[in-house]
C-alpha atoms as an extended CHARMM CRD file, in Angstrom:
* protein
*
        83  EXT
         1         1  MET       CA            109.6700000000      100.8290000000      125.7410000000  PROA      1               0.0000000000
         2         2  LYS       CA            106.5170000000      102.7020000000      124.6890000000  PROA      2               0.0000000000
         3         3  ILE       CA            108.4380000000      104.1110000000      121.7040000000  PROA      3               0.0000000000
         4         4  LEU       CA            109.1150000000      100.5450000000      120.5350000000  PROA      4               0.0000000000
         5         5  ALA       CA            105.4410000000       99.8170000000      120.9430000000  PROA      5               0.0000000000
         6         6  ASN       CA            104.4210000000      102.7450000000      118.7640000000  PROA      6               0.0000000000
         7         7  HSD       CA            107.0370000000      101.7060000000      116.2600000000  PROA      7               0.0000000000
         8         8  LEU       CA            105.6400000000       98.1840000000      115.9160000000  PROA      8               0.0000000000
         9         9  THR       CA            102.1370000000       99.5330000000      115.4360000000  PROA      9               0.0000000000
        10        10  ILE       CA            103.4020000000      101.8440000000      112.6840000000  PROA      10              0.0000000000
        11        11  LEU       CA            105.1780000000       98.9620000000      110.9490000000  PROA      11              0.0000000000
        12        12  ARG       CA            102.0280000000       96.8340000000      111.1020000000  PROA      12              0.0000000000
        13        13  LYS       CA             99.7620000000       99.5290000000      109.7500000000  PROA      13              0.0000000000
        14        14  ASN       CA            102.2090000000      100.5360000000      107.0130000000  PROA      14              0.0000000000
        15        15  ALA       CA            102.2790000000       96.9020000000      105.9210000000  PROA      15              0.0000000000
        16        16  GLY       CA             98.5120000000       97.1120000000      105.4080000000  PROA      16              0.0000000000
        17        17  TYR       CA             97.3630000000       95.2320000000      108.5020000000  PROA      17              0.0000000000
        18        18  LYS       CA             94.7270000000       97.2830000000      110.2840000000  PROA      18              0.0000000000
        19        19  THR       CA             94.2150000000       94.8280000000      113.1260000000  PROA      19              0.0000000000
        20        20  ALA       CA             96.5530000000       92.9620000000      115.4170000000  PROA      20              0.0000000000
        21        21  LYS       CA             94.2250000000       89.9780000000      115.1650000000  PROA      21              0.0000000000
        22        22  LYS       CA             95.0360000000       89.3870000000      111.4780000000  PROA      22              0.0000000000
        23        23  VAL       CA             98.7760000000       89.5810000000      112.1920000000  PROA      23              0.0000000000
        24        24  SER       CA             98.4440000000       87.1560000000      115.1010000000  PROA      24              0.0000000000
        25        25  GLU       CA             96.6790000000       84.6470000000      112.8500000000  PROA      25              0.0000000000
        26        26  ILE       CA             99.3800000000       84.8920000000      110.1790000000  PROA      26              0.0000000000
        27        27  LEU       CA            102.2260000000       84.6330000000      112.7120000000  PROA      27              0.0000000000
        28        28  ASN       CA            100.4260000000       81.8590000000      114.6060000000  PROA      28              0.0000000000
        29        29  ILE       CA            100.6350000000       83.6200000000      117.9740000000  PROA      29              0.0000000000
        30        30  SER       CA             97.9640000000       84.9630000000      120.2800000000  PROA      30              0.0000000000
        31        31  THR       CA             96.3900000000       88.3350000000      119.6970000000  PROA      31              0.0000000000
        32        32  GLY       CA             97.3750000000       89.0900000000      123.2690000000  PROA      32              0.0000000000
        33        33  MET       CA            101.0320000000       88.6620000000      122.4000000000  PROA      33              0.0000000000
        34        34  ILE       CA            100.7240000000       91.1590000000      119.5380000000  PROA      34              0.0000000000
        35        35  TYR       CA             98.9900000000       93.6270000000      121.8490000000  PROA      35              0.0000000000
        36        36  GLN       CA            101.6600000000       93.1400000000      124.5150000000  PROA      36              0.0000000000
        37        37  MET       CA            104.4300000000       93.8300000000      122.0000000000  PROA      37              0.0000000000
        38        38  GLU       CA            102.6140000000       96.8470000000      120.6060000000  PROA      38              0.0000000000
        39        39  GLU       CA            101.9760000000       98.1740000000      124.1140000000  PROA      39              0.0000000000
        40        40  GLY       CA            105.6290000000       97.7090000000      125.0290000000  PROA      40              0.0000000000
        41        41  ILE       CA            105.0780000000       94.9860000000      127.6210000000  PROA      41              0.0000000000
        42        42  LYS       CA            106.9910000000       92.2810000000      125.7090000000  PROA      42              0.0000000000
        43        43  LYS       CA            109.6130000000       92.1500000000      122.9870000000  PROA      43              0.0000000000
        44        44  PRO       CA            109.4720000000       89.6630000000      120.1190000000  PROA      44              0.0000000000
        45        45  SER       CA            111.9220000000       86.7630000000      120.0860000000  PROA      45              0.0000000000
        46        46  ILE       CA            114.4780000000       86.7450000000      117.2820000000  PROA      46              0.0000000000
        47        47  ASP       CA            112.5180000000       84.0080000000      115.4770000000  PROA      47              0.0000000000
        48        48  LEU       CA            109.2770000000       85.9580000000      115.7570000000  PROA      48              0.0000000000
        49        49  ALA       CA            110.9970000000       89.1850000000      114.7180000000  PROA      49              0.0000000000
        50        50  LEU       CA            112.3300000000       87.4720000000      111.5900000000  PROA      50              0.0000000000
        51        51  LYS       CA            108.7940000000       86.4090000000      110.6900000000  PROA      51              0.0000000000
        52        52  MET       CA            107.6250000000       89.9640000000      111.3220000000  PROA      52              0.0000000000
        53        53  THR       CA            110.2610000000       91.3580000000      108.9470000000  PROA      53              0.0000000000
        54        54  LYS       CA            108.8470000000       89.2410000000      106.1390000000  PROA      54              0.0000000000
        55        55  LEU       CA            105.2720000000       90.1370000000      106.9700000000  PROA      55              0.0000000000
        56        56  TYR       CA            105.9830000000       93.8580000000      107.4240000000  PROA      56              0.0000000000
        57        57  ASN       CA            108.5160000000       93.9760000000      104.5700000000  PROA      57              0.0000000000
        58        58  CYS       CA            111.1850000000       95.6040000000      106.7200000000  PROA      58              0.0000000000
        59        59  LYS       CA            114.6300000000       94.9050000000      108.1430000000  PROA      59              0.0000000000
        60        60  LEU       CA            115.3150000000       93.1630000000      111.4380000000  PROA      60              0.0000000000
        61        61  GLU       CA            116.7480000000       96.3710000000      112.8460000000  PROA      61              0.0000000000
        62        62  ASP       CA            113.4370000000       98.0770000000      112.0600000000  PROA      62              0.0000000000
        63        63  ILE       CA            111.6970000000       95.6950000000      114.4650000000  PROA      63              0.0000000000
        64        64  PHE       CA            114.0500000000       96.3180000000      117.3880000000  PROA      64              0.0000000000
        65        65  LEU       CA            115.1730000000       99.9100000000      116.9320000000  PROA      65              0.0000000000
        66        66  THR       CA            112.9420000000      102.7470000000      117.9880000000  PROA      66              0.0000000000
        67        67  LYS       CA            111.5170000000      105.4200000000      115.7160000000  PROA      67              0.0000000000
        68        68  ASN       CA            113.7890000000      107.8120000000      113.8830000000  PROA      68              0.0000000000
        69        69  THR       CA            116.8960000000      105.6810000000      114.3110000000  PROA      69              0.0000000000
        70        70  THR       CA            117.0290000000      104.3150000000      110.7690000000  PROA      70              0.0000000000
        71        71  ASN       CA            116.3160000000      105.8600000000      107.4010000000  PROA      71              0.0000000000
        72        72  SER       CA            113.3780000000      103.5320000000      106.8160000000  PROA      72              0.0000000000
        73        73  ASP       CA            111.8520000000      104.7340000000      110.0940000000  PROA      73              0.0000000000
        74        74  LYS       CA            112.1030000000      108.3400000000      108.9600000000  PROA      74              0.0000000000
        75        75  ASN       CA            110.3920000000      107.4510000000      105.6980000000  PROA      75              0.0000000000
        76        76  GLU       CA            107.5820000000      105.6600000000      107.5600000000  PROA      76              0.0000000000
        77        77  VAL       CA            106.9970000000      108.6190000000      109.8580000000  PROA      77              0.0000000000
        78        78  GLU       CA            106.9020000000      110.9730000000      106.8640000000  PROA      78              0.0000000000
        79        79  HSD       CA            104.4450000000      108.6290000000      105.0970000000  PROA      79              0.0000000000
        80        80  ILE       CA            102.1220000000      108.6490000000      108.0880000000  PROA      80              0.0000000000
        81        81  LYS       CA            102.2910000000      112.4490000000      108.3770000000  PROA      81              0.0000000000
        82        82  ALA       CA            101.3920000000      112.7570000000      104.7010000000  PROA      82              0.0000000000
        83        83  THR       CA             98.2750000000      110.6020000000      105.0250000000  PROA      83              0.0000000000
């Protein structure tokens, strides 16, 4: 589940959100919940994941699938390597 955690952190940062706190405020959930999802302790509910797709400008599958399983993931990893 750690891979999922890293994946969610990448999505957040690529969307321009440096801190989990800002995302938690926008999604109206606790910062702890964001940290738990990013650390791989919890998974987002479908409703929360749908909100995350809008915020992160990604597809639902990008929230639940681990790195390098979709083309958009590969592009995100390449973007991070380039920066």
